[in-house]
C-alpha positions in Angstrom: 10.6 35.4 34.3 8.0 37.5 32.4 10.7 38.7 29.9 11.7 35.1 29.2 8.0 34.1 28.8 7.5 36.9 26.3 10.7 36.1 24.5 9.4 32.5 24.1 6.0 33.8 22.9 7.8 35.8 20.2 9.8 32.8 19.1 6.7 30.7 18.7 5.6 33.1 16.0 7.9 31.1 13.9 9.8 32.2 10.7 7.9 35.5 10.4 9.1 36.8 13.8 12.2 36.6 15.9 14.7 33.8 16.6 17.6 33.2 18.9 21.2 33.3 17.6 24.7 33.5 19.1 25.9 36.9 18.0 29.6 37.7 17.8 30.1 41.2 19.2 33.9 41.4 19.4 37.0 39.6 20.6 35.9 36.8 22.9 32.4 38.1 23.0 29.6 35.8 21.8 26.1 35.9 23.4 22.6 34.7 22.7 20.4 37.4 21.3 17.1 37.7 19.5 17.3 38.7 15.9 14.9 38.7 13.0 14.3 35.4 11.2 15.9 35.8 7.7 13.4 35.6 4.9 14.1 33.5 1.8 14.0 35.2 -1.5 13.9 34.0 -5.1 15.7 30.7 -5.4 16.5 30.6 -1.7 15.5 28.3 1.2 15.0 28.8 4.9 16.4 25.9 7.0 15.6 25.3 10.7 19.0 24.4 12.2 19.0 21.2 14.2 22.8 20.9 14.9 25.9 22.9 14.1 29.4 21.8 15.0 31.9 24.0 16.6 34.9 24.4 14.2 38.4 25.6 15.1 38.3 28.3 12.4 35.3 29.9 14.1 37.0 29.7 17.4 40.0 31.5 16.1 37.9 34.3 14.7 36.2 34.8 18.1 39.3 34.3 20.2 41.5 36.7 18.2 38.8 39.1 16.8 39.9 38.3 13.3 36.8 39.8 11.6 34.7 42.8 12.4 31.4 42.2 14.4 28.5 41.7 14.5 28.3 38.2 12.9 26.6 34.9 13.4 29.1 32.1 12.8 28.7 28.3 12.4 29.0 26.4 9.2 28.9 22.6 10.0 25.1 22.5 9.7 22.2 20.2 9.3 18.5 20.8 9.7 15.0 20.7 8.1 13.8 22.9 5.3 11.2 25.3 6.7 10.3 27.2 3.6 11.4 27.7 0.0 11.3 30.8 -2.0 9.9 31.3 -5.5 11.5 29.2 -8.3 12.9 26.5 -6.0 11.7 23.3 -7.7 14.1 20.6 -6.3 13.4 21.1 -2.6 10.3 21.3 -0.4 9.5 22.0 3.3 10.1 19.1 5.7 13.1 17.6 3.9 16.1 16.9 6.1 19.4 18.4 4.7 23.0 19.0 5.4 24.0 22.4 4.2 27.3 23.8 3.1 28.2 27.4 3.3 30.7 27.6 0.4 30.2 26.3 -3.1 32.4 27.1 -6.2 31.1 28.2 -9.5 32.6 25.2 -11.3 33.5 27.1 -14.4 36.3 29.6 -13.6 40.0 29.0 -14.2 40.5 28.0 -10.6 37.6 25.5 -10.6 38.9 23.9 -13.8 42.1 23.3 -11.9 40.1 22.1 -8.9 41.5 24.9 -6.8 38.1 25.7 -5.5 39.0 27.8 -2.5 40.4 30.4 -4.9 37.1 30.7 -6.8 35.4 34.0 -6.3 32.0 32.3 -6.0 33.4 29.9 -3.4 34.7 32.9 -1.3 31.2 34.2 -1.1 29.5 32.8 2.0 26.2 31.3 0.8 24.3 30.9 4.1 23.4 33.5 6.7 21.4 34.2 9.8 21.8 38.0 9.6 24.5 40.7 9.5 27.5 40.0 7.3 27.0 36.4 5.9 29.2 34.2 8.1 27.6 30.8 8.0 24.9 31.4 10.5 24.6 27.9 11.9 24.7 29.1 15.5 21.1 30.3 15.1 17.7 28.7 14.9 17.2 29.5 11.2 19.5 30.1 8.2 18.8 31.6 4.8 20.4 29.5 2.1 21.3 31.4 -1.1 20.5 30.2 -4.6 23.9 28.7 -5.6 23.9 26.7 -2.4 20.3 25.6 -2.8 21.2 24.3 -6.2 24.4 22.5 -5.4 25.3 22.7 -1.7 22.4 20.9 0.1 22.4 17.2 0.6 19.3 15.2 1.5 19.8 13.2 4.7 18.4 9.7 4.9 15.8 9.0 7.6 18.1 6.5 9.3 20.8 9.1 9.8 20.6 11.6 12.7 21.0 15.2 11.8 23.9 15.3 14.3 25.8 12.9 12.0 24.9 14.8 8.9 26.4 18.0 10.2 29.8 16.4 9.7 29.6 16.6 5.9 31.8 19.7 5.7 34.6 18.7 8.1 34.8 15.1 6.7 35.0 16.5 3.2 37.9 18.8 4.2 39.7 15.8 5.6 39.1 13.7 2.5 40.5 16.4 0.4 43.7 16.4 2.5 44.0 12.6 2.4 43.8 12.6 -1.4 46.4 15.3 -1.6 48.8 12.8 -0.1 48.4 10.5 -3.1 49.0 7.4 -0.9 49.5 3.9 -2.0 48.0 0.8 -0.5 49.6 -0.1 2.9 51.4 3.2 3.2 52.1 4.0 6.9 50.7 7.4 8.0 51.2 9.1 11.3 48.2 11.1 12.6 49.3 13.6 15.2 46.3 14.4 17.3 43.4 12.0 18.0 40.7 14.7 18.6 37.7 14.8 16.3 39.6 15.8 13.2 42.4 13.2 13.8 39.8 10.5 14.3 38.2 11.4 11.0 41.6 11.2 9.4 42.2 7.7 10.9 39.0 6.4 9.3 39.5 8.1 5.9 43.1 6.9 5.7 41.9 3.4 6.4 39.3 3.7 3.7 42.1 4.6 1.3 44.1 1.5 2.3 46.7 3.1 4.5 48.0 1.9 7.9 47.6 4.4 10.6 49.6 5.2 13.7 47.5 7.5 15.9 49.3 9.8 18.3 47.9 11.8 21.2 48.9 12.9 24.7 45.6 11.8 26.2 44.9 8.2 27.2 41.2 8.3 26.3 41.8 9.7 22.9 44.4 7.1 22.1 41.8 4.4 23.1 39.3 6.0 20.7 42.0 6.2 18.0 42.4 2.4 18.2 38.6 1.9 17.9 38.3 4.4 15.0 40.7 3.4 12.4 44.2 3.4 13.9 46.2 0.2 13.5 48.4 1.2 16.4 48.4 4.2 18.9 51.0 5.8 21.0 52.0 8.8 23.1 54.5 10.7 21.0 56.4 11.7 24.1 57.1 8.1 25.0 59.6 5.5 23.7 56.5 3.4 22.7 56.1 5.8 19.8 59.4 4.7 18.2 58.7 1.1 19.0 55.2 1.2 17.3 56.6 3.1 14.3 59.3 0.4 14.0 56.7 -2.3 14.0 54.7 -0.7 11.2 57.7 0.3 9.0 60.4 -2.2 10.0 62.6 0.8 10.7 62.1 2.5 7.4 60.1 5.5 8.6 56.5 6.6 7.9 55.4 7.3 4.4 53.4 10.3 5.5 52.3 12.3 8.5 49.2 14.4 9.1 49.5 17.3 11.6 45.9 17.6 13.0 47.0 19.8 15.9 48.7 23.2 15.5 51.9 22.1 17.2 55.5 22.9 16.4 56.6 19.8 18.4 54.3 17.6 16.3 55.7 19.0 13.1 59.3 18.5 14.1 58.6 14.9 15.2 56.8 14.3 11.9 59.7 15.6 9.8 62.1 13.2 11.6 59.7 10.3 11.5 58.8 10.2 7.8 61.2 8.4 5.5 63.2 10.1 2.7 60.6 11.1 0.0 58.0 11.1 2.7 55.3 13.7 3.1 54.1 15.9 6.0 50.7 17.5 5.7 49.7 20.6 7.7 46.0 20.7 8.4 45.6 22.6 11.7 47.7 25.7 11.0 44.8 27.8 9.7 45.8 31.2 11.0 48.2 33.2 9.0 51.4 33.9 11.0 51.5 30.4 12.5 55.2 29.7 12.1 57.2 26.4 12.1 60.9 25.9 11.7 61.9 23.8 8.7 65.1 21.7 8.1 65.7 22.8 4.6 68.3 20.1 4.2 65.7 17.4 4.9 63.4 19.0 2.3 66.2 19.3 -0.3 68.6 16.3 0.3 66.1 13.8 1.6 63.4 15.1 -0.7 60.7 15.3 2.0 57.6 17.2 1.0 55.6 19.6 3.1 52.0 20.0 2.0 49.1 22.1 3.2 45.4 21.5 2.8 42.5 23.8 3.5 38.8 23.9 2.8 36.6 21.5 0.9 36.8 19.5 -2.4 33.6 20.0 -4.3 33.9 16.9 -6.6 34.3 14.5 -3.6 31.2 15.7 -1.7 29.0 12.9 -3.0 31.6 10.3 -1.9 31.8 12.1 1.5 28.1 11.9 1.9 28.1 8.2 1.0 30.9 7.5 3.6 29.0 9.2 6.4 25.5 7.9 5.5 26.8 4.3 5.1 28.7 4.9 8.4 32.0 3.8 6.9 33.2 6.9 8.6 31.6 6.8 12.1 31.0 10.3 13.3 28.4 9.8 16.1 31.1 8.6 18.6 33.0 11.9 18.1 30.3 14.0 19.7 31.0 14.4 23.4 29.1 17.6 24.4 25.9 19.3 23.2 25.1 22.9 24.2 22.1 25.1 23.7 22.7 28.6 22.3 22.4 30.1 25.8 25.6 28.2 26.8 27.5 28.6 23.6 30.4 30.5 25.3 30.8 27.5 27.6 30.9 25.2 24.6 33.5 27.4 22.9 35.7 27.4 26.1 35.6 23.6 26.2 36.5 23.3 22.5 39.4 25.7 22.9 40.7 24.0 26.1 39.8 20.3 25.7 39.8 17.9 28.6 40.2 14.1 28.6 36.5 13.5 28.2 35.8 16.1 25.5 35.8 15.6 21.7 33.5 17.3 19.2 31.3 20.1 20.6 28.0 20.7 18.9 25.4 23.4 19.3 21.7 22.6 19.4 19.9 25.8 18.5 16.3 24.5 19.1 17.0 23.4 22.7 16.6 25.2 26.0 16.1 28.7 24.6 17.4 31.6 26.7 
């Protein structure tokens, strides 16, 4: 008890002292530890993290030990500016912000082609809570580097909860994927998986004028799919899937499919369900070495297209913010569980092994300190 009381006293010293963070120490090892509060330098900002979403890419790094420790992960972040460094003119303490961790330079050959994830500046992580910069959102404070301070922070309106604002990055990645499909009005799109990402896809596809058939194995997720953008929902294992697809397409097949779960079965179903000239977009296969079998004849003779989409689209960030802040894309219903840093491993386990009642898991670094 005394140790905990002393730890709390140190934390109350604020940005000049220590803070709590979830530190990755190796494969399947993440634990709450006290680390120094990062100090903002010239052109930088210190942000007190209110909420950070748990993303599948971070889970894979922890689960498979894909990067060397120690690190502090977390990149779906929103909070309040605590302090700004010298030469920061456009921000001040007390402002509520959503913070991105990757921002492109905007001027290189890749940026001119809008291939932002290839940009060398984009590859540099622009936020940290200590150790090798890795996002840092699973901590009480993050240091935001100059290029992110300039172009990668978005002011959050007072009416919007910071929990909602932390969805800026994942919604933007989904919007990039939707736009890669180059859909036409009333196109029929299958969304395999009605978890948090699939439900975001439902809503964005509807914004773009598509008709959505949401597919999931879990009853509750199908019900949410109907509430959040899907015109029809079905269990892809059941005959109802074929019946609902027939209703939407009059037997012609879907115009496109989004694979929002890393499933070989979903991919094979999608390839069969899209019409000739249809498109299948892979979104959840984010670990190199994830293999799927491809019917080359369907790609060649039927001219079906397989696409991938990864990371964000810088030019569509203002639209993404407008969609969230106007609640045209509803993200608050996607949050099912909130965990303090002391229980982050429990949150990770639930995110990796979802149950019928779970959706988006978020971490609240300021609550229930260890």
